[in-house]
mmJSON file of the N, C-alpha and C atoms, coordinates in Angstrom:
{"data_MODEL":{"atom_site":{
"group_PDB":["ATOM","ATOM","ATOM","ATOM","ATOM","ATOM","ATOM","ATOM","ATOM","ATOM","ATOM","ATOM","ATOM","ATOM","ATOM","ATOM","ATOM","ATOM","ATOM","ATOM","ATOM","ATOM","ATOM","ATOM","ATOM","ATOM","ATOM","ATOM","ATOM","ATOM","ATOM","ATOM","ATOM","ATOM","ATOM","ATOM","ATOM","ATOM","ATOM","ATOM","ATOM","ATOM","ATOM","ATOM","ATOM","ATOM","ATOM","ATOM","ATOM","ATOM","ATOM","ATOM","ATOM","ATOM","ATOM","ATOM","ATOM","ATOM","ATOM","ATOM","ATOM","ATOM","ATOM","ATOM","ATOM","ATOM","ATOM","ATOM","ATOM","ATOM","ATOM","ATOM","ATOM","ATOM","ATOM","ATOM","ATOM","ATOM","ATOM","ATOM","ATOM","ATOM","ATOM","ATOM","ATOM","ATOM","ATOM","ATOM","ATOM","ATOM","ATOM","ATOM","ATOM","ATOM","ATOM","ATOM","ATOM","ATOM","ATOM","ATOM","ATOM","ATOM","ATOM","ATOM","ATOM","ATOM","ATOM","ATOM","ATOM","ATOM","ATOM","ATOM","ATOM","ATOM","ATOM","ATOM","ATOM","ATOM","ATOM","ATOM","ATOM","ATOM","ATOM","ATOM","ATOM","ATOM","ATOM","ATOM","ATOM","ATOM","ATOM","ATOM","ATOM","ATOM","ATOM","ATOM","ATOM","ATOM","ATOM","ATOM","ATOM","ATOM","ATOM","ATOM","ATOM","ATOM","ATOM","ATOM","ATOM","ATOM","ATOM","ATOM","ATOM","ATOM","ATOM","ATOM","ATOM","ATOM","ATOM","ATOM","ATOM","ATOM","ATOM","ATOM","ATOM","ATOM","ATOM","ATOM","ATOM","ATOM","ATOM","ATOM","ATOM","ATOM","ATOM","ATOM","ATOM","ATOM","ATOM","ATOM","ATOM","ATOM","ATOM","ATOM","ATOM","ATOM","ATOM","ATOM","ATOM","ATOM","ATOM","ATOM","ATOM","ATOM","ATOM","ATOM","ATOM","ATOM","ATOM","ATOM","ATOM","ATOM","ATOM","ATOM","ATOM","ATOM","ATOM","ATOM","ATOM","ATOM"],
"id":[1,2,3,4,5,6,7,8,9,10,11,12,13,14,15,16,17,18,19,20,21,22,23,24,25,26,27,28,29,30,31,32,33,34,35,36,37,38,39,40,41,42,43,44,45,46,47,48,49,50,51,52,53,54,55,56,57,58,59,60,61,62,63,64,65,66,67,68,69,70,71,72,73,74,75,76,77,78,79,80,81,82,83,84,85,86,87,88,89,90,91,92,93,94,95,96,97,98,99,100,101,102,103,104,105,106,107,108,109,110,111,112,113,114,115,116,117,118,119,120,121,122,123,124,125,126,127,128,129,130,131,132,133,134,135,136,137,138,139,140,141,142,143,144,145,146,147,148,149,150,151,152,153,154,155,156,157,158,159,160,161,162,163,164,165,166,167,168,169,170,171,172,173,174,175,176,177,178,179,180,181,182,183,184,185,186,187,188,189,190,191,192,193,194,195,196,197,198,199,200,201,202,203,204,205,206,207,208,209,210],
"type_symbol":["N","C","C","N","C","C","N","C","C","N","C","C","N","C","C","N","C","C","N","C","C","N","C","C","N","C","C","N","C","C","N","C","C","N","C","C","N","C","C","N","C","C","N","C","C","N","C","C","N","C","C","N","C","C","N","C","C","N","C","C","N","C","C","N","C","C","N","C","C","N","C","C","N","C","C","N","C","C","N","C","C","N","C","C","N","C","C","N","C","C","N","C","C","N","C","C","N","C","C","N","C","C","N","C","C","N","C","C","N","C","C","N","C","C","N","C","C","N","C","C","N","C","C","N","C","C","N","C","C","N","C","C","N","C","C","N","C","C","N","C","C","N","C","C","N","C","C","N","C","C","N","C","C","N","C","C","N","C","C","N","C","C","N","C","C","N","C","C","N","C","C","N","C","C","N","C","C","N","C","C","N","C","C","N","C","C","N","C","C","N","C","C","N","C","C","N","C","C","N","C","C","N","C","C","N","C","C","N","C","C"],
"label_atom_id":["N","CA","C","N","CA","C","N","CA","C","N","CA","C","N","CA","C","N","CA","C","N","CA","C","N","CA","C","N","CA","C","N","CA","C","N","CA","C","N","CA","C","N","CA","C","N","CA","C","N","CA","C","N","CA","C","N","CA","C","N","CA","C","N","CA","C","N","CA","C","N","CA","C","N","CA","C","N","CA","C","N","CA","C","N","CA","C","N","CA","C","N","CA","C","N","CA","C","N","CA","C","N","CA","C","N","CA","C","N","CA","C","N","CA","C","N","CA","C","N","CA","C","N","CA","C","N","CA","C","N","CA","C","N","CA","C","N","CA","C","N","CA","C","N","CA","C","N","CA","C","N","CA","C","N","CA","C","N","CA","C","N","CA","C","N","CA","C","N","CA","C","N","CA","C","N","CA","C","N","CA","C","N","CA","C","N","CA","C","N","CA","C","N","CA","C","N","CA","C","N","CA","C","N","CA","C","N","CA","C","N","CA","C","N","CA","C","N","CA","C","N","CA","C","N","CA","C","N","CA","C","N","CA","C","N","CA","C","N","CA","C","N","CA","C"],
"label_alt_id":[null,null,null,null,null,null,null,null,null,null,null,null,null,null,null,null,null,null,null,null,null,null,null,null,null,null,null,null,null,null,null,null,null,null,null,null,null,null,null,null,null,null,null,null,null,null,null,null,null,null,null,null,null,null,null,null,null,null,null,null,null,null,null,null,null,null,null,null,null,null,null,null,null,null,null,null,null,null,null,null,null,null,null,null,null,null,null,null,null,null,null,null,null,null,null,null,null,null,null,null,null,null,null,null,null,null,null,null,null,null,null,null,null,null,null,null,null,null,null,null,null,null,null,null,null,null,null,null,null,null,null,null,null,null,null,null,null,null,null,null,null,null,null,null,null,null,null,null,null,null,null,null,null,null,null,null,null,null,null,null,null,null,null,null,null,null,null,null,null,null,null,null,null,null,null,null,null,null,null,null,null,null,null,null,null,null,null,null,null,null,null,null,null,null,null,null,null,null,null,null,null,null,null,null,null,null,null,null,null,null],
"label_comp_id":["MET","MET","MET","ILE","ILE","ILE","LYS","LYS","LYS","ARG","ARG","ARG","LEU","LEU","LEU","ALA","ALA","ALA","ASN","ASN","ASN","GLY","GLY","GLY","LYS","LYS","LYS","TRP","TRP","TRP","PHE","PHE","PHE","THR","THR","THR","SER","SER","SER","ARG","ARG","ARG","VAL","VAL","VAL","SER","SER","SER","SER","SER","SER","SER","SER","SER","SER","SER","SER","LEU","LEU","LEU","PHE","PHE","PHE","GLU","GLU","GLU","ILE","ILE","ILE","VAL","VAL","VAL","TYR","TYR","TYR","ASN","ASN","ASN","ARG","ARG","ARG","MET","MET","MET","GLY","GLY","GLY","PRO","PRO","PRO","ASN","ASN","ASN","ILE","ILE","ILE","GLN","GLN","GLN","THR","THR","THR","GLU","GLU","GLU","LEU","LEU","LEU","ARG","ARG","ARG","SER","SER","SER","LEU","LEU","LEU","PHE","PHE","PHE","VAL","VAL","VAL","LYS","LYS","LYS","LEU","LEU","LEU","CYS","CYS","CYS","ASP","ASP","ASP","ASP","ASP","ASP","ASP","ASP","ASP","THR","THR","THR","PRO","PRO","PRO","MET","MET","MET","VAL","VAL","VAL","ARG","ARG","ARG","ARG","ARG","ARG","ALA","ALA","ALA","ALA","ALA","ALA","CYS","CYS","CYS","GLN","GLN","GLN","GLN","GLN","GLN","LEU","LEU","LEU","GLY","GLY","GLY","GLN","GLN","GLN","PHE","PHE","PHE","ALA","ALA","ALA","SER","SER","SER","VAL","VAL","VAL","VAL","VAL","VAL","ASP","ASP","ASP","TYR","TYR","TYR","LYS","LYS","LYS","SER","SER","SER"],
"label_asym_id":["A","A","A","A","A","A","A","A","A","A","A","A","A","A","A","A","A","A","A","A","A","A","A","A","A","A","A","A","A","A","A","A","A","A","A","A","A","A","A","A","A","A","A","A","A","A","A","A","A","A","A","A","A","A","A","A","A","A","A","A","A","A","A","A","A","A","A","A","A","A","A","A","A","A","A","A","A","A","A","A","A","A","A","A","A","A","A","A","A","A","A","A","A","A","A","A","A","A","A","A","A","A","A","A","A","A","A","A","A","A","A","A","A","A","A","A","A","A","A","A","A","A","A","A","A","A","A","A","A","A","A","A","A","A","A","A","A","A","A","A","A","A","A","A","A","A","A","A","A","A","A","A","A","A","A","A","A","A","A","A","A","A","A","A","A","A","A","A","A","A","A","A","A","A","A","A","A","A","A","A","A","A","A","A","A","A","A","A","A","A","A","A","A","A","A","A","A","A","A","A","A","A","A","A","A","A","A","A","A","A"],
"label_entity_id":["1","1","1","1","1","1","1","1","1","1","1","1","1","1","1","1","1","1","1","1","1","1","1","1","1","1","1","1","1","1","1","1","1","1","1","1","1","1","1","1","1","1","1","1","1","1","1","1","1","1","1","1","1","1","1","1","1","1","1","1","1","1","1","1","1","1","1","1","1","1","1","1","1","1","1","1","1","1","1","1","1","1","1","1","1","1","1","1","1","1","1","1","1","1","1","1","1","1","1","1","1","1","1","1","1","1","1","1","1","1","1","1","1","1","1","1","1","1","1","1","1","1","1","1","1","1","1","1","1","1","1","1","1","1","1","1","1","1","1","1","1","1","1","1","1","1","1","1","1","1","1","1","1","1","1","1","1","1","1","1","1","1","1","1","1","1","1","1","1","1","1","1","1","1","1","1","1","1","1","1","1","1","1","1","1","1","1","1","1","1","1","1","1","1","1","1","1","1","1","1","1","1","1","1","1","1","1","1","1","1"],
"label_seq_id":[1,1,1,2,2,2,3,3,3,4,4,4,5,5,5,6,6,6,7,7,7,8,8,8,9,9,9,10,10,10,11,11,11,12,12,12,13,13,13,14,14,14,15,15,15,16,16,16,17,17,17,18,18,18,19,19,19,20,20,20,21,21,21,22,22,22,23,23,23,24,24,24,25,25,25,26,26,26,27,27,27,28,28,28,29,29,29,30,30,30,31,31,31,32,32,32,33,33,33,34,34,34,35,35,35,36,36,36,37,37,37,38,38,38,39,39,39,40,40,40,41,41,41,42,42,42,43,43,43,44,44,44,45,45,45,46,46,46,47,47,47,48,48,48,49,49,49,50,50,50,51,51,51,52,52,52,53,53,53,54,54,54,55,55,55,56,56,56,57,57,57,58,58,58,59,59,59,60,60,60,61,61,61,62,62,62,63,63,63,64,64,64,65,65,65,66,66,66,67,67,67,68,68,68,69,69,69,70,70,70],
"pdbx_PDB_ins_code":[null,null,null,null,null,null,null,null,null,null,null,null,null,null,null,null,null,null,null,null,null,null,null,null,null,null,null,null,null,null,null,null,null,null,null,null,null,null,null,null,null,null,null,null,null,null,null,null,null,null,null,null,null,null,null,null,null,null,null,null,null,null,null,null,null,null,null,null,null,null,null,null,null,null,null,null,null,null,null,null,null,null,null,null,null,null,null,null,null,null,null,null,null,null,null,null,null,null,null,null,null,null,null,null,null,null,null,null,null,null,null,null,null,null,null,null,null,null,null,null,null,null,null,null,null,null,null,null,null,null,null,null,null,null,null,null,null,null,null,null,null,null,null,null,null,null,null,null,null,null,null,null,null,null,null,null,null,null,null,null,null,null,null,null,null,null,null,null,null,null,null,null,null,null,null,null,null,null,null,null,null,null,null,null,null,null,null,null,null,null,null,null,null,null,null,null,null,null,null,null,null,null,null,null,null,null,null,null,null,null],
"Cartn_x":[-43.158,-42.949,-41.591,-41.219,-39.922,-38.784,-38.935,-37.894,-37.702,-38.819,-38.725,-38.065,-38.446,-37.857,-36.37,-36.034,-34.641,-33.724,-34.277,-33.48,-33.667,-34.327,-34.627,-33.393,-33.558,-32.458,-32.117,-33.138,-32.939,-32.662,-31.746,-31.381,-32.548,-33.471,-34.594,-35.485,-35.654,-36.451,-35.733,-34.426,-33.657,-33.654,-33.572,-33.63,-34.984,-36.046,-37.4,-37.608,-37.041,-37.251,-36.621,-35.569,-34.864,-35.748,-36.724,-37.588,-38.736,-38.919,-40.04,-39.693,-38.429,-38.024,-38.545,-38.406,-38.833,-40.34,-41.093,-42.548,-43.051,-42.467,-42.985,-42.243,-41.112,-40.246,-40.975,-41.624,-42.261,-43.52,-44.024,-45.221,-44.902,-43.631,-43.209,-42.732,-42.715,-42.226,-40.706,-40.144,-38.686,-37.887,-38.379,-37.639,-37.583,-38.692,-38.74,-37.925,-37.943,-37.132,-35.654,-35.211,-33.814,-33.507,-34.42,-34.237,-34.231,-35.099,-35.139,-33.834,-33.29,-32.003,-30.91,-30.904,-29.906,-30.069,-31.309,-31.557,-31.108,-31.333,-30.936,-29.411,-28.726,-27.258,-26.784,-27.47,-27.129,-27.295,-28.338,-28.531,-27.428,-26.998,-25.916,-24.592,-24.476,-23.236,-23.413,-24.428,-24.741,-23.644,-23.55,-22.553,-22.895,-24.169,-24.617,-24.611,-23.905,-23.811,-25.164,-26.103,-27.413,-28.165,-27.986,-28.641,-28.012,-26.693,-26.006,-26.404,-26.481,-26.846,-28.265,-29.204,-30.586,-30.679,-29.953,-29.976,-29.359,-28.276,-27.634,-28.504,-29.266,-30.178,-31.303,-31.668,-32.737,-32.222,-30.925,-30.33,-30.778,-30.777,-31.173,-32.607,-33.483,-34.902,-35.118,-34.402,-34.533,-33.94,-32.82,-32.191,-33.071,-33.895,-34.743,-35.872,-36.209,-37.268,-36.707,-35.424,-34.809,-34.499,-34.858,-34.569,-33.051,-32.46,-31.014,-30.514,-31.384,-30.981,-30.992,-31.476,-31.596,-30.264],
"Cartn_y":[-31.853,-33.267,-33.563,-32.79,-33.016,-32.761,-31.757,-31.475,-32.667,-33.242,-34.403,-35.582,-35.826,-36.945,-36.701,-35.493,-35.187,-35.214,-34.957,-34.966,-36.253,-37.23,-38.465,-39.252,-40.049,-40.859,-41.997,-42.617,-43.758,-43.264,-43.923,-43.477,-43.612,-44.521,-44.717,-43.474,-42.78,-41.55,-40.466,-40.396,-39.387,-39.7,-40.977,-41.373,-40.987,-41.279,-40.964,-39.47,-38.683,-37.231,-36.62,-37.218,-36.616,-36.481,-37.341,-37.264,-36.269,-35.736,-34.824,-33.349,-33.028,-31.617,-30.918,-31.534,-30.888,-30.674,-31.531,-31.443,-30.236,-29.974,-28.92,-27.589,-27.575,-26.387,-25.13,-25.168,-23.967,-23.554,-24.407,-24.094,-23.393,-23.248,-22.656,-21.221,-20.484,-19.111,-19.075,-17.892,-17.748,-18.251,-18.029,-18.479,-19.999,-20.641,-22.101,-22.669,-22.002,-22.463,-22.467,-21.446,-21.39,-22.563,-22.839,-23.946,-25.291,-25.426,-26.662,-26.881,-25.809,-25.941,-26.388,-25.835,-26.229,-27.688,-28.12,-29.52,-30.457,-30.051,-30.9,-31.017,-29.927,-29.96,-30.876,-30.818,-31.701,-33.172,-33.48,-34.857,-35.279,-34.369,-34.679,-34.929,-34.437,-34.576,-35.519,-36.36,-37.271,-38.328,-38.88,-39.922,-41.256,-41.482,-42.756,-42.708,-43.64,-43.628,-43.731,-44.478,-44.615,-43.291,-42.475,-41.166,-40.252,-40.248,-39.408,-39.811,-41.111,-41.587,-41.15,-41.294,-40.897,-39.391,-38.601,-37.147,-36.776,-37.429,-37.12,-37.533,-38.596,-39.014,-38.0,-37.298,-36.299,-34.889,-34.712,-33.382,-32.649,-33.31,-32.664,-32.192,-33.021,-32.641,-31.503,-31.531,-30.446,-29.157,-29.264,-28.077,-27.44,-28.236,-27.681,-26.796,-26.96,-26.13,-24.977,-24.994,-23.925,-22.751,-21.558,-20.352,-20.113,-19.818,-19.656,-18.462,-17.549,-16.388,-16.687,-17.87,-18.23,-18.484],
"Cartn_z":[-22.284,-22.429,-23.06,-24.063,-24.712,-23.732,-22.89,-21.9,-20.971,-20.518,-19.634,-20.332,-21.575,-22.314,-22.587,-23.005,-23.353,-22.14,-20.974,-19.75,-18.951,-19.545,-18.837,-18.435,-17.402,-16.888,-17.847,-18.417,-19.312,-20.729,-21.41,-22.764,-23.732,-23.475,-24.398,-24.477,-23.372,-23.413,-24.195,-24.053,-24.793,-26.289,-26.642,-28.052,-28.633,-27.904,-28.379,-28.568,-27.687,-27.77,-29.017,-29.518,-30.658,-31.896,-32.052,-33.234,-33.065,-31.883,-31.632,-31.824,-31.841,-31.908,-33.158,-34.301,-35.542,-35.591,-34.917,-34.946,-34.16,-33.007,-32.135,-32.256,-32.904,-32.895,-33.364,-34.508,-35.067,-34.316,-33.45,-32.685,-31.37,-31.07,-29.805,-29.999,-28.904,-28.927,-28.972,-29.194,-29.332,-28.133,-26.926,-25.74,-25.668,-25.947,-25.92,-27.086,-28.231,-29.371,-29.015,-28.316,-27.872,-26.945,-26.048,-25.121,-25.862,-26.858,-27.642,-28.408,-28.96,-29.665,-28.707,-27.497,-26.501,-26.094,-25.924,-25.571,-26.685,-27.927,-29.048,-29.126,-28.901,-28.869,-27.759,-26.625,-25.512,-25.906,-26.656,-27.121,-28.08,-28.925,-29.875,-29.166,-27.949,-27.182,-25.981,-26.038,-24.933,-24.768,-23.568,-23.289,-23.947,-24.209,-24.76,-26.287,-26.927,-28.392,-29.101,-28.54,-29.179,-29.215,-28.188,-28.143,-29.181,-29.238,-30.242,-31.655,-31.912,-33.242,-33.599,-32.667,-32.926,-33.194,-32.413,-32.606,-33.954,-34.307,-35.589,-36.769,-36.611,-37.674,-37.864,-36.813,-36.882,-37.152,-37.18,-37.303,-38.562,-39.691,-40.945,-40.932,-40.401,-40.347,-39.363,-38.235,-37.281,-37.849,-38.518,-39.11,-40.176,-40.84,-41.885,-41.332,-40.06,-39.478,-38.642,-38.348,-37.55,-38.469,-38.035,-38.786,-38.743,-39.887,-39.937,-39.129,-38.77,-37.967,-36.481,-36.109,-34.688,-34.06],
"occupancy":[1.0,1.0,1.0,1.0,1.0,1.0,1.0,1.0,1.0,1.0,1.0,1.0,1.0,1.0,1.0,1.0,1.0,1.0,1.0,1.0,1.0,1.0,1.0,1.0,1.0,1.0,1.0,1.0,1.0,1.0,1.0,1.0,1.0,1.0,1.0,1.0,1.0,1.0,1.0,1.0,1.0,1.0,1.0,1.0,1.0,1.0,1.0,1.0,1.0,1.0,1.0,1.0,1.0,1.0,1.0,1.0,1.0,1.0,1.0,1.0,1.0,1.0,1.0,1.0,1.0,1.0,1.0,1.0,1.0,1.0,1.0,1.0,1.0,1.0,1.0,1.0,1.0,1.0,1.0,1.0,1.0,1.0,1.0,1.0,1.0,1.0,1.0,1.0,1.0,1.0,1.0,1.0,1.0,1.0,1.0,1.0,1.0,1.0,1.0,1.0,1.0,1.0,1.0,1.0,1.0,1.0,1.0,1.0,1.0,1.0,1.0,1.0,1.0,1.0,1.0,1.0,1.0,1.0,1.0,1.0,1.0,1.0,1.0,1.0,1.0,1.0,1.0,1.0,1.0,1.0,1.0,1.0,1.0,1.0,1.0,1.0,1.0,1.0,1.0,1.0,1.0,1.0,1.0,1.0,1.0,1.0,1.0,1.0,1.0,1.0,1.0,1.0,1.0,1.0,1.0,1.0,1.0,1.0,1.0,1.0,1.0,1.0,1.0,1.0,1.0,1.0,1.0,1.0,1.0,1.0,1.0,1.0,1.0,1.0,1.0,1.0,1.0,1.0,1.0,1.0,1.0,1.0,1.0,1.0,1.0,1.0,1.0,1.0,1.0,1.0,1.0,1.0,1.0,1.0,1.0,1.0,1.0,1.0,1.0,1.0,1.0,1.0,1.0,1.0,1.0,1.0,1.0,1.0,1.0,1.0],
"B_iso_or_equiv":[0.0,0.0,0.0,0.0,0.0,0.0,0.0,0.0,0.0,0.0,0.0,0.0,0.0,0.0,0.0,0.0,0.0,0.0,0.0,0.0,0.0,0.0,0.0,0.0,0.0,0.0,0.0,0.0,0.0,0.0,0.0,0.0,0.0,0.0,0.0,0.0,0.0,0.0,0.0,0.0,0.0,0.0,0.0,0.0,0.0,0.0,0.0,0.0,0.0,0.0,0.0,0.0,0.0,0.0,0.0,0.0,0.0,0.0,0.0,0.0,0.0,0.0,0.0,0.0,0.0,0.0,0.0,0.0,0.0,0.0,0.0,0.0,0.0,0.0,0.0,0.0,0.0,0.0,0.0,0.0,0.0,0.0,0.0,0.0,0.0,0.0,0.0,0.0,0.0,0.0,0.0,0.0,0.0,0.0,0.0,0.0,0.0,0.0,0.0,0.0,0.0,0.0,0.0,0.0,0.0,0.0,0.0,0.0,0.0,0.0,0.0,0.0,0.0,0.0,0.0,0.0,0.0,0.0,0.0,0.0,0.0,0.0,0.0,0.0,0.0,0.0,0.0,0.0,0.0,0.0,0.0,0.0,0.0,0.0,0.0,0.0,0.0,0.0,0.0,0.0,0.0,0.0,0.0,0.0,0.0,0.0,0.0,0.0,0.0,0.0,0.0,0.0,0.0,0.0,0.0,0.0,0.0,0.0,0.0,0.0,0.0,0.0,0.0,0.0,0.0,0.0,0.0,0.0,0.0,0.0,0.0,0.0,0.0,0.0,0.0,0.0,0.0,0.0,0.0,0.0,0.0,0.0,0.0,0.0,0.0,0.0,0.0,0.0,0.0,0.0,0.0,0.0,0.0,0.0,0.0,0.0,0.0,0.0,0.0,0.0,0.0,0.0,0.0,0.0,0.0,0.0,0.0,0.0,0.0,0.0],
"pdbx_formal_charge":[null,null,null,null,null,null,null,null,null,null,null,null,null,null,null,null,null,null,null,null,null,null,null,null,null,null,null,null,null,null,null,null,null,null,null,null,null,null,null,null,null,null,null,null,null,null,null,null,null,null,null,null,null,null,null,null,null,null,null,null,null,null,null,null,null,null,null,null,null,null,null,null,null,null,null,null,null,null,null,null,null,null,null,null,null,null,null,null,null,null,null,null,null,null,null,null,null,null,null,null,null,null,null,null,null,null,null,null,null,null,null,null,null,null,null,null,null,null,null,null,null,null,null,null,null,null,null,null,null,null,null,null,null,null,null,null,null,null,null,null,null,null,null,null,null,null,null,null,null,null,null,null,null,null,null,null,null,null,null,null,null,null,null,null,null,null,null,null,null,null,null,null,null,null,null,null,null,null,null,null,null,null,null,null,null,null,null,null,null,null,null,null,null,null,null,null,null,null,null,null,null,null,null,null,null,null,null,null,null,null],
"auth_seq_id":[1,1,1,2,2,2,3,3,3,4,4,4,5,5,5,6,6,6,7,7,7,8,8,8,9,9,9,10,10,10,11,11,11,12,12,12,13,13,13,14,14,14,15,15,15,16,16,16,17,17,17,18,18,18,19,19,19,20,20,20,21,21,21,22,22,22,23,23,23,24,24,24,25,25,25,26,26,26,27,27,27,28,28,28,29,29,29,30,30,30,31,31,31,32,32,32,33,33,33,34,34,34,35,35,35,36,36,36,37,37,37,38,38,38,39,39,39,40,40,40,41,41,41,42,42,42,43,43,43,44,44,44,45,45,45,46,46,46,47,47,47,48,48,48,49,49,49,50,50,50,51,51,51,52,52,52,53,53,53,54,54,54,55,55,55,56,56,56,57,57,57,58,58,58,59,59,59,60,60,60,61,61,61,62,62,62,63,63,63,64,64,64,65,65,65,66,66,66,67,67,67,68,68,68,69,69,69,70,70,70],
"auth_comp_id":["MET","MET","MET","ILE","ILE","ILE","LYS","LYS","LYS","ARG","ARG","ARG","LEU","LEU","LEU","ALA","ALA","ALA","ASN","ASN","ASN","GLY","GLY","GLY","LYS","LYS","LYS","TRP","TRP","TRP","PHE","PHE","PHE","THR","THR","THR","SER","SER","SER","ARG","ARG","ARG","VAL","VAL","VAL","SER","SER","SER","SER","SER","SER","SER","SER","SER","SER","SER","SER","LEU","LEU","LEU","PHE","PHE","PHE","GLU","GLU","GLU","ILE","ILE","ILE","VAL","VAL","VAL","TYR","TYR","TYR","ASN","ASN","ASN","ARG","ARG","ARG","MET","MET","MET","GLY","GLY","GLY","PRO","PRO","PRO","ASN","ASN","ASN","ILE","ILE","ILE","GLN","GLN","GLN","THR","THR","THR","GLU","GLU","GLU","LEU","LEU","LEU","ARG","ARG","ARG","SER","SER","SER","LEU","LEU","LEU","PHE","PHE","PHE","VAL","VAL","VAL","LYS","LYS","LYS","LEU","LEU","LEU","CYS","CYS","CYS","ASP","ASP","ASP","ASP","ASP","ASP","ASP","ASP","ASP","THR","THR","THR","PRO","PRO","PRO","MET","MET","MET","VAL","VAL","VAL","ARG","ARG","ARG","ARG","ARG","ARG","ALA","ALA","ALA","ALA","ALA","ALA","CYS","CYS","CYS","GLN","GLN","GLN","GLN","GLN","GLN","LEU","LEU","LEU","GLY","GLY","GLY","GLN","GLN","GLN","PHE","PHE","PHE","ALA","ALA","ALA","SER","SER","SER","VAL","VAL","VAL","VAL","VAL","VAL","ASP","ASP","ASP","TYR","TYR","TYR","LYS","LYS","LYS","SER","SER","SER"],
"auth_asym_id":["A","A","A","A","A","A","A","A","A","A","A","A","A","A","A","A","A","A","A","A","A","A","A","A","A","A","A","A","A","A","A","A","A","A","A","A","A","A","A","A","A","A","A","A","A","A","A","A","A","A","A","A","A","A","A","A","A","A","A","A","A","A","A","A","A","A","A","A","A","A","A","A","A","A","A","A","A","A","A","A","A","A","A","A","A","A","A","A","A","A","A","A","A","A","A","A","A","A","A","A","A","A","A","A","A","A","A","A","A","A","A","A","A","A","A","A","A","A","A","A","A","A","A","A","A","A","A","A","A","A","A","A","A","A","A","A","A","A","A","A","A","A","A","A","A","A","A","A","A","A","A","A","A","A","A","A","A","A","A","A","A","A","A","A","A","A","A","A","A","A","A","A","A","A","A","A","A","A","A","A","A","A","A","A","A","A","A","A","A","A","A","A","A","A","A","A","A","A","A","A","A","A","A","A","A","A","A","A","A","A"],
"auth_atom_id":["N","CA","C","N","CA","C","N","CA","C","N","CA","C","N","CA","C","N","CA","C","N","CA","C","N","CA","C","N","CA","C","N","CA","C","N","CA","C","N","CA","C","N","CA","C","N","CA","C","N","CA","C","N","CA","C","N","CA","C","N","CA","C","N","CA","C","N","CA","C","N","CA","C","N","CA","C","N","CA","C","N","CA","C","N","CA","C","N","CA","C","N","CA","C","N","CA","C","N","CA","C","N","CA","C","N","CA","C","N","CA","C","N","CA","C","N","CA","C","N","CA","C","N","CA","C","N","CA","C","N","CA","C","N","CA","C","N","CA","C","N","CA","C","N","CA","C","N","CA","C","N","CA","C","N","CA","C","N","CA","C","N","CA","C","N","CA","C","N","CA","C","N","CA","C","N","CA","C","N","CA","C","N","CA","C","N","CA","C","N","CA","C","N","CA","C","N","CA","C","N","CA","C","N","CA","C","N","CA","C","N","CA","C","N","CA","C","N","CA","C","N","CA","C","N","CA","C","N","CA","C","N","CA","C","N","CA","C","N","CA","C","N","CA","C"],
"pdbx_PDB_model_num":[1,1,1,1,1,1,1,1,1,1,1,1,1,1,1,1,1,1,1,1,1,1,1,1,1,1,1,1,1,1,1,1,1,1,1,1,1,1,1,1,1,1,1,1,1,1,1,1,1,1,1,1,1,1,1,1,1,1,1,1,1,1,1,1,1,1,1,1,1,1,1,1,1,1,1,1,1,1,1,1,1,1,1,1,1,1,1,1,1,1,1,1,1,1,1,1,1,1,1,1,1,1,1,1,1,1,1,1,1,1,1,1,1,1,1,1,1,1,1,1,1,1,1,1,1,1,1,1,1,1,1,1,1,1,1,1,1,1,1,1,1,1,1,1,1,1,1,1,1,1,1,1,1,1,1,1,1,1,1,1,1,1,1,1,1,1,1,1,1,1,1,1,1,1,1,1,1,1,1,1,1,1,1,1,1,1,1,1,1,1,1,1,1,1,1,1,1,1,1,1,1,1,1,1,1,1,1,1,1,1]
}}}
């Protein structure tokens, strides 16, 4: 579901997805965690300013659940 939202055509779906990463990250396996990190970076570099702002607002919370060795 997060993949669909993060890759959505409308910016509202991408904004919504940014708050879900921290919730599901630790429940996923290593391969999916890598993919989630890549999707989050993509949101931080999105063309739409509202998406970038939402991702940056969630960055600290997402970083707190990511293992520093990842």
